N, C-alpha and C positions, 0 to 999 in steps of 0.2 A: 891758838885763840880758839877752843871753841866752845859750841852755843847751842848746839844741837840734841842736848840732853838736861837745853832747861826748860822749865816750866811753866806755866801759870802760877802768877805770885811770887816768883821767881823777882829781886831784886840785880839791876845792871846799870853800870854806873856808863853814862851819856857824856862824849868829850864833844865838847863843837869848837871848830877851828885847830885838834891837835891836842896835845899833851898839856898843852901850857894857857886853855882855857880853865873857866872852872869846871867840874864835873858838875855833873847831876846826875841824880839816884833816881830813876824811876824804874816801876814795876809793873811788869810783864799782865797786859791783861788779856790777852789773845794771841795763838800761835797758826796760823794757819797758810799753807800756799806754800812754803818755805819761809814766807815772815813771821815776822815777831813785831807785834804790835804794845806798843806802853804809851797809857793813852791816846793823844792826837800823834805821836809820833811811830815811824814802819820801818823797820829795817831791814837788813839782807840774815836770814838763818845762818848762813855759811860764811859770810866777812864781818858780820856788826857792820854795816856803809848802812847809810839814812836815807831811806827812797823819796825818793819826792817828789813826783811825776812832773807839777808845776817850775821848782828848781831844776828840774834836769839831773836831780842827783840818785846816785847805783853805784852796786859794785862794778868794777872795771867792767868796760870799761869805760864805764860814765864817771864821774867825779861825783864825791859827796866832799858835805861839810864838818858834817859829825859820823859819828860810830860807836858803838856800848860793847865793851866787855863785862865779864863777869864781876859782880858787886866783891 
């Protein structure tokens, strides 16, 4: 999964809890400092893992509850 060439306005698909959950289409609102922002959600640009400091989610070695892929 290559996310590095995504740009502002591109759509991605967010999977909450894995591929079995309902996919959610999101639009990229900002890309900065290795992070992809889709409205209130933040994802790691290299892995697609959701980053949430409150939940302690992030790319490995942290755990995450959702991730994005190209739409």
